[in-house]
C-alpha positions in Angstrom: -8.8 -7.9 -22.7 -11.8 -10.1 -22.5 -13.1 -11.4 -19.1 -12.0 -15.0 -19.9 -8.5 -13.9 -20.9 -8.0 -11.8 -17.8 -9.1 -14.7 -15.6 -6.8 -17.0 -17.4 -3.8 -14.6 -17.0 -4.5 -14.1 -13.3 -4.9 -17.8 -12.7 -1.6 -18.4 -14.5 0.2 -15.8 -12.4 -1.2 -17.3 -9.2 -0.1 -20.8 -10.2 3.4 -19.5 -11.0 3.6 -17.7 -7.6 2.4 -20.7 -5.7 4.8 -23.1 -7.4 7.6 -20.6 -6.9 6.9 -20.6 -3.2 7.1 -24.4 -2.9 10.3 -24.5 -5.0 12.0 -21.9 -2.8 10.8 -23.7 0.4 12.0 -27.0 -1.0 15.5 -25.6 -1.6 15.8 -24.6 2.1 14.9 -27.5 4.3 12.8 -26.4 7.2 13.8 -27.5 10.7 10.8 -28.3 13.0 10.5 -29.0 16.6 7.7 -30.6 18.5 5.9 -28.5 21.1 3.6 -30.2 23.7 0.5 -28.2 24.4 0.1 -27.4 28.1 -3.3 -26.7 29.8 -3.2 -22.9 29.3 -1.6 -22.8 25.8 -3.1 -21.1 22.8 -1.7 -20.9 19.3 -0.9 -17.3 20.0 1.1 -18.1 23.2 3.0 -20.9 21.4 3.8 -18.6 18.6 4.9 -15.9 21.0 7.4 -18.3 22.6 8.7 -19.3 19.1 8.8 -16.0 17.2 12.1 -14.9 16.0 13.4 -11.3 16.7 11.9 -8.9 14.2 9.3 -11.5 13.1 5.6 -10.5 13.1 3.9 -12.9 15.5 0.8 -13.0 13.2 3.0 -14.7 10.5 4.1 -17.3 13.1 0.5 -18.0 14.1 -0.4 -18.5 10.5 2.5 -20.8 9.9 1.8 -22.9 12.9 -1.8 -23.3 11.8 -0.8 -24.1 8.3 1.9 -26.6 9.3 -0.5 -28.5 11.7 -3.7 -28.3 9.6 -5.4 -26.2 12.2 -8.6 -24.5 11.2 -10.5 -21.8 13.1 -12.7 -24.4 14.7 -9.8 -26.4 16.1 -9.4 -26.5 19.9 -6.0 -27.3 21.4 -6.0 -29.9 24.1 -3.3 -30.5 26.8 -1.0 -33.2 25.5 -1.5 -32.3 21.8 1.8 -32.0 20.0 2.4 -29.3 17.4 5.2 -29.0 14.9 6.8 -25.6 15.0 9.4 -24.2 12.7 12.7 -23.4 14.4 
């Protein structure tokens, strides 16, 4: 398979996987709760308090960051409000 064809196939697969993720997520409404950031909170500590039994805390950290548009350079401030999945 040529280089261009392989890239096209991989791109198509990625698009199908991404669109499938959003379809699955759209079929199951996600319940969110607001969490007010306290002076000593970190994303990790908030995730720790909201991680479900058997869930990998790293996935929860990633989800909180994604849901709130948090990048690596973002600093939490006391009084900030984060949306966290229930």
